C-alpha positions, 0 to 999 in steps of 0.5 A: 500500500503506497503511503502517498495514496494513504495521505491523499485518501485522508485529505479526500476524506476530510474535504470530500472534494476530488478537485480540492484534493487534486489541486492540493497535491498538484495532480489531476482528478483522474490521478486521484481517482486512480490512486483511490481505485488502487486502495479500494482494490487492495482493501476489497471494499468501496471507500466512497459513494460518488454521486453527480455532485457529492462525495460521501464516505461509506461505512467502510471508508469511515473506519479506514479513515480513522485507522489511516490517521493512526497509520500516518501518525505512526509513519510520521513519528518513525520518519522523525525518529529516524532523522533524529537518529542521524543527528549526532548533536541533538535528540528530541524527546516527546513527552505527553503529560496530564495537565494537573498531575504535571503541574508541580513537575513540568517547570522544574523538569524543563529548567533542569533539562535546559541547564544540564542537557541543552542537547536534548530537545523537549516536545511537550504535549498536554493530553487527556488520560485516555489519549496519553495511554494510547500515545504510549501504546502507539509509541507516539510519545517517549515519556508519559507523565501520569498517575500511577494507577493504570496497570496497562502503563505501570506494569509495562514501562520503566518508571520514576516515581516523583511524588505522592498525592491523595484524593479529597471530597469536593462539594458545594459550600452549602452541602451538609458535610462542607463544615467537616474540616477534620474530614469525612469518613468514606463510610458516611457517604452511601446515601450521598450523590457521588460524581465519578470519572468516566471510565472511557475518558479516565481509564485507570483513574476511574478504577482507582476511585471506584475501588476507593468508593466501594471499599466501605460501601455500595453506592446507588446514586452515582453519575459520571463526568467526562471533563473538569467543567462538568465536575464543577457544575454538577457539584456546585449546582446539583449537590454532588460530591466528587473526588479531587486531588490536592493539586487539582483542588487549586483550580476551584479556588474558594468556590467549593468546599474541600474535605479530607477523606478518612477511613480509607487510603486515598493516596496515589503516585505520579510517575514518569513512564518511559517508552521502549524506544527511549534509550541511551543518553537521552533516557539517562538525562530525562531520568536524572531530570525527574529524579531531580524533580523528586528531590526538590519536591521532597525538600519542599514538602518537608521544609515548607510543610506546603503539601497536604500530605508528605511526599512519600515516594516509592522506589523506582526502576 
C-alpha cells in the first residue's frame, strides 16, 4: 500500500472534494481517482459513494479513515525518529503529560533539562488520560507523565516515581458535610450523590476511585463526568460530591468546599513512564531530570510543610 495514496485518501476524506484534493497535491482528478481505485482494490471494499455532485464516505471508508490517521501518525513519528537518529548533536524527546498531575513537575523538569542537557530537545504535549495511554501504546510519545494507577502503563514501562498525592471530597459550600474540616469518613457517604470519572475518558483513574468508593460501601446514586467543567457544575449546582486531588483542588479556588477523606487510603503516585524506544543518553538525562524533580519536591514538602500530605515516594526502576 503506497503511503502517498494513504495521505491523499485522508485529505479526500476530510474535504470530500476530488478537485480540492487534486489541486492540493498538484495532480489531476483522474490521478486521484486512480490512486483511490488502487486502495479500494487492495482493501476489497468501496471507500466512497460518488454521486453527480457529492462525495460521501461509506461505512467502510469511515473506519479506514480513522485507522489511516493512526497509520500516518505512526509513519510520521518513525520518519522523525529516524532523522533524529542521524543527528549526532541533538535528540528530541516527546513527552505527553496530564495537565494537573504535571503541574508541580513540568517547570522544574524543563529548567533542569535546559541547564544540564541543552542537547536534548523537549516536545511537550498536554493530553487527556485516555489519549496519553494510547500515545504510549502507539509509541507516539517517549515519556508519559501520569498517575500511577493504570496497570496497562505501570506494569509495562520503566518508571520514576516523583511524588505522592491523595484524593479529597469536593462539594458545594452549602452541602451538609462542607463544615467537616477534620474530614469525612468514606463510610458516611452511601446515601450521598457521588460524581465519578468516566471510565472511557479516565481509564485507570476511574478504577482507582471506584475501588476507593466501594471499599466501605455500595453506592446507588452515582453519575459520571467526562471533563473538569462538568465536575464543577454538577457539584456546585446539583449537590454532588466528587473526588479531587490536592493539586487539582487549586483550580476551584474558594468556590467549593474541600474535605479530607478518612477511613480509607486515598493516596496515589505520579510517575514518569518511559517508552521502549527511549534509550541511551537521552533516557539517562530525562531520568536524572525527574529524579531531580523528586528531590526538590521532597525538600519542599518537608521544609515548607506546603503539601497536604508528605511526599512519600516509592522506589523506582
